[in-house]
N, C-alpha and C positions, 0 to 999 in steps of 0.2 A: 337495948332490945336484942336479944340473942337470936342468931339465925336469920336476921334480916338480909334480904338480897335486893339490890337495885340494878337497874340496867340503863345505860345511856348509849346514844348514837352520837359519835363525835366526827365532825368534818374538820379537817385541817388543811388550810390553804397556805401557799407560799412556795418556797423551794423545798419540797417535801418528797419528791420522787427522785430516785437515783442517788440518794444520800443515806441509805440504810435505815430509813424511817420505819419501815415495817418490821425489820429485825429488832431494832431498838424498842419498838412498842411491844412486840411479842416477848422479848426478854424481861422487860419490866413487869408486864402483865403476869407472866408465870411466876416471877419472884413474889408478887403480891397475892398469888393464889386466885387470880381472876380467870374468867372464861370468856370466850367470844372469838372475834376475828379482827384482822386488819387487812385492808386491800387498797391498791391504787385505783383511782377512778380515771376515766378517759379525759376529764377536764384538767388533769394535772394535780388534783388534790388527793388526799388520803382519807379513807373512811374507816372508823373503828367502831365495832359494837362490843361493849364491855358489860359483863354481868358478874356480880359478886357482892362481897361485903361493901357497904357504903363508904367506909373509910378508905378501903383499898381502891375503889373506883375513883374517889375524889383525888387520891394520891396520884393515880395514873393520869388523870386529866391534867393535873398540875405539871407533871413531867412532859406531857405532850405539848403544853404551851410553849416550851422551849425546843424540844426535840433533840436529836443527836447533834454533835458539833458542826457537821457540814450543812445542816438544815437552816432555813430561815423562815420561821412561822410568821405569817402576816395576818392570819385570821383563824379563829377556833370557834366552832359552833357546837353546842352541847344540847341535845334534846333528850329529855327523860322519856323512857318507854316502860311498858309493863314487862317485868321479868318473865321469861318463858321456861327457863331451865333446859333449853334445847342443846346447850353446848357441854361437851365433855371436858374440853380443855381450851387453850387459846391457840388459834391457827393463823398462819399467813395465807391469805387467799390470793390466787393469781388472777 
């Protein structure tokens, strides 16, 4: 199906803040041509909203299961959402 777009909201738990997780996520998302954002949450987890080609989204989710070398991912929650087309690129949010 050409032109299909999907969107997921991913919650990543573990040692994921202070280990370049957001930069790691953004770099991979941009390489895959995905849009959305990644940000740290007050509870110590990281949230990413990813929109784009279903294969690319799936690839990024698999990358996030491990994270960058200094990270230790202990949990990953993936929720499908309706695509909105609101993003122009992939950003790191503060």
